[in-house]
Structures are given as C-alpha cells and as structure tokens.
C-alpha positions as CSV (number, residue, x, y, z in Angstrom):
1,M,85.1,-62.7,16.9
2,E,85.0,-60.6,13.8
3,V,83.6,-62.1,10.5
4,I,82.9,-60.8,7.0
5,L,79.4,-61.7,5.8
6,I,79.2,-63.3,2.4
7,K,75.4,-63.3,2.3
8,D,72.7,-61.2,4.0
9,V,71.9,-62.6,7.5
10,D,68.7,-61.5,9.2
11,N,69.2,-59.5,12.4
12,L,73.0,-59.4,11.8
13,G,73.9,-57.5,8.7
14,S,74.2,-57.5,4.9
15,A,76.7,-59.0,2.5
16,N,80.2,-57.5,2.4
17,E,79.9,-56.2,5.9
18,K,82.3,-56.8,8.8
19,V,80.5,-57.7,12.0
20,K,81.4,-58.8,15.5
21,V,79.7,-62.0,16.8
22,K,80.3,-64.6,19.4
23,S,82.9,-67.2,18.4
24,G,80.6,-70.2,18.8
25,Y,78.0,-68.6,16.5
26,A,80.6,-67.9,13.9
27,R,82.4,-71.4,14.1
28,N,79.2,-73.5,14.4
29,Y,76.8,-71.7,12.2
30,L,78.0,-68.8,10.0
31,I,81.2,-70.2,8.6
32,P,79.9,-73.8,8.0
33,Q,76.8,-72.5,6.3
34,K,79.0,-70.3,4.1
35,F,77.3,-67.1,5.4
36,A,80.6,-65.6,6.6
37,V,84.4,-65.9,6.6
38,E,86.8,-65.1,9.3
39,A,88.1,-61.5,9.3
40,S,91.7,-62.2,8.6
41,P,94.0,-59.6,7.0
42,S,93.8,-61.3,3.6
43,N,90.0,-61.5,3.7
44,L,89.9,-57.8,4.7
45,K,92.0,-56.9,1.7
46,Q,89.6,-58.9,-0.5
47,L,86.7,-57.1,1.1
48,E,88.2,-53.7,0.3
49,E,88.9,-54.7,-3.3
50,R,85.3,-56.0,-3.6
51,N,83.9,-52.7,-2.2
52,K,86.0,-50.7,-4.7
53,Q,84.7,-52.7,-7.6
54,L,81.1,-52.3,-6.4
55,Q,81.6,-48.6,-6.1
56,K,83.0,-48.3,-9.6
57,K,80.1,-50.4,-10.9
58,E,77.6,-48.1,-9.1
59,E,79.2,-45.0,-10.5
60,K,79.0,-46.4,-14.0
61,L,75.4,-47.4,-13.5
62,L,74.6,-43.9,-12.1
63,A,76.2,-42.3,-15.2
64,E,74.0,-44.5,-17.5
65,I,70.9,-43.6,-15.4
66,N,71.7,-39.9,-15.7
67,Q,72.0,-40.3,-19.5
68,V,68.7,-42.1,-19.7
69,V,67.0,-39.4,-17.5
70,A,68.4,-36.6,-19.7
71,K,67.1,-38.3,-22.9
72,L,63.6,-38.9,-21.3
73,N,63.3,-35.3,-20.2
74,E,64.1,-33.8,-23.6
75,A,60.6,-33.8,-24.8
76,P,57.3,-35.3,-23.6
77,L,56.2,-38.6,-24.9
78,K,53.2,-38.7,-27.1
79,L,50.6,-41.5,-26.6
80,G,47.7,-41.9,-29.0
81,A,44.3,-43.0,-27.6
82,K,40.8,-43.4,-29.0
83,T,38.5,-40.7,-27.7
84,G,34.8,-40.0,-27.5
85,T,33.3,-36.7,-28.5
86,S,33.8,-35.1,-25.1
87,G,37.6,-35.6,-25.1
88,K,37.6,-38.6,-22.7
89,I,39.5,-41.6,-23.8
90,F,38.1,-45.1,-23.8
91,G,39.8,-46.8,-20.8
92,S,42.9,-45.2,-19.4
93,I,46.6,-45.1,-20.2
94,T,48.5,-48.0,-18.6
95,T,52.2,-48.5,-17.7
96,V,52.4,-51.1,-20.5
97,Q,51.5,-48.4,-23.1
98,L,53.9,-46.0,-21.5
99,A,56.7,-48.5,-21.5
100,R,56.0,-49.3,-25.2
101,A,56.0,-45.5,-26.0
102,I,59.4,-45.1,-24.3
103,Q,60.8,-48.0,-26.3
104,E,59.5,-46.7,-29.6
105,Q,60.1,-42.9,-29.1
106,K,63.3,-42.8,-26.9
107,G,64.9,-46.2,-27.6
108,Y,65.1,-47.3,-24.0
109,Q,63.5,-50.5,-22.7
110,I,62.1,-49.9,-19.2
111,D,60.2,-52.5,-17.3
112,R,56.6,-51.6,-16.8
113,R,56.8,-52.5,-13.1
114,R,59.2,-49.7,-12.6
115,I,56.8,-47.1,-14.0
116,H,54.1,-45.5,-11.8
117,I,51.6,-43.1,-13.3
118,I,50.9,-40.3,-10.9
119,D,47.5,-39.2,-12.1
120,D,45.0,-41.5,-13.9
121,A,45.2,-40.5,-17.6
122,K,41.5,-40.7,-18.6
123,E,41.3,-37.6,-20.7
124,L,43.4,-35.8,-23.3
125,G,46.2,-33.7,-21.9
126,T,49.6,-33.8,-20.2
127,Y,50.4,-36.1,-17.3
128,K,53.4,-37.2,-15.3
129,A,54.8,-40.7,-14.5
130,K,57.5,-41.7,-12.0
131,I,60.2,-44.1,-13.1
132,D,62.1,-45.9,-10.4
133,F,65.6,-47.1,-11.5
134,G,66.4,-48.6,-8.1
135,N,68.9,-47.6,-5.4
136,G,66.9,-44.5,-4.8
137,N,67.2,-43.1,-8.3
138,E,63.8,-41.8,-9.6
139,T,62.7,-39.4,-12.2
140,E,59.5,-37.9,-13.4
141,V,58.6,-38.1,-17.0
142,A,55.9,-36.0,-18.8
143,F,53.7,-37.7,-21.4
144,E,50.9,-36.2,-23.5
145,V,47.8,-38.1,-24.4
146,V,46.6,-37.1,-27.9
147,A,43.6,-38.3,-30.0
148,E,44.2,-40.9,-32.7
C-alpha cells in the first residue's frame, strides 16, 4: 500500500514523501496516528501542490540569503577590543560580539549559534568566521580586530 507521510517517521521516510508500506502497518498505525494519509489521486495532487509551494519558498529564502551574503562580504567587520602593550587583546572575540557587530554595522540580525569563528581571535588582525544559514548554505565573513 502506498501512503504519503505527513510527519517524519523513523526508518521509513520524511514528511511529504510517498512510500510503500504493508497495508496493516498503514491501516493500524500510520493513518490512525496521523503520520500518513492514503496515496489517493486527490492526495497526490495536494502533495504536488505542497511541494511546489515549498520549492517557491526555498527559492525566495535562497535569494534573501544571497542578498545577505553579498552585503556581509562588501567590507570586513571591525571589532574593537582592549589590548595590552604587546598587541594581544584581553580575552578573545566571541560569537556574541561578532553577532552584535553584524547587527550594528550591516543591519542584519544573525543568531550567535549560527556563527563559528575559524581561528581564535586573541590578537589584533584579520580573522574569518563561518556563518551557517541552514540547508547547506554557508559563507565565510572576514572581520578585523582593532584596538579601542
């Protein structure tokens, strides 16, 4: 029996996917638990429409991500830090500081958990950070640590 999954099911498939299962498993578990619906012609048309809408939404999101990436790569971010006489900063640059700098200098709010600093920024200079936008979309951003 073919069913269309409504939710992700372990060891079977993900949402909006058509799978073939034994009829007893579908009738006794998947359909009553609202994990799946029968793959009838009308449900298949709904699945196609849902997939089209998801694809349009992903294209729009990708265009927005590309716009943000272009804005972030225009010029390196500048982060001020207190330094000692040797050029070493007190502490290190964190993702919180980097997220705040992106918000203030570029106007985009990015969650600090999506930012990963590649090299520890413990001295003055230029460094790189990786930003993960999800769905395999990543970019590297340059930032410069300057003395306050």
